[in-house]
C-alpha atoms as one frame of an Amber mdcrd trajectory, in Angstrom:
protein
-120.558 101.936 -71.193-121.012 105.685 -70.983-119.329 107.308 -73.977-120.020
 110.924 -73.001-116.818 111.384 -70.930-114.747 109.855 -73.721-116.313 112.143
 -76.315-115.869 115.214 -74.122-112.242 114.291 -73.437-111.669 113.974 -77.166
-113.256 117.383 -77.777-111.148 118.983 -75.038-107.968 117.418 -76.430-108.834
 118.498 -79.960-109.487 122.029 -78.741-106.067 122.159 -77.081-104.435 120.764
 -80.232-106.184 123.284 -82.489-105.271 126.112 -80.135-101.615 125.146 -80.041
-101.416 124.891 -83.829-103.152 128.254 -84.228-100.782 129.944 -81.806 -97.692
 128.588 -83.526 -98.748 129.268 -87.132-101.331 132.025 -87.276-101.754 135.355
 -85.551-104.959 134.617 -83.645-106.888 137.198 -81.684-106.986 136.970 -77.913
-110.756 136.587 -78.061-110.545 133.393 -80.128-107.862 131.961 -77.844-109.937
 132.919 -74.816-112.973 131.129 -76.221-110.936 127.993 -76.954-109.456 128.094
 -73.446-112.862 128.595 -71.849-114.354 125.706 -73.835-111.495 123.392 -72.918
-111.524 124.461 -69.272-115.259 123.936 -68.980-115.110 120.470 -70.487-112.170
 119.429 -68.317-113.876 120.787 -65.190-117.004 118.803 -66.025-114.956 115.643
 -66.543-113.125 116.160 -63.247-116.368 116.650 -61.324-118.020 113.685 -63.040
-115.058 111.421 -62.303-114.926 112.611 -58.700-118.629 111.965 -58.215-118.346
 108.434 -59.559-115.276 107.753 -57.415-117.151 109.021 -54.351-119.995 106.595
 -55.070-117.550 103.682 -55.228-115.759 104.708 -52.034-119.026 105.277 -50.175
-120.435 101.948 -51.306-117.326 100.054 -50.238-117.347 101.900 -46.890-120.912
 100.847 -46.180-120.183  97.279 -47.219-117.395  97.100 -44.617-119.637  98.465
 -41.858-122.564  96.103 -42.418
């Protein structure tokens, strides 16, 4: 079992949670919030592309199994 997507999802979720707590309680600079948003966005984009690539492999494999 590949644990990298699970770990990255946890990191992205923790980043969102930390960002929301910081916004509600502390006056945080826009640069810090931008960095947190960029980190979270990058991780979520990677997870979306990785999931899409694996789904494409499954769909392609099942397509070729039906043809042959």
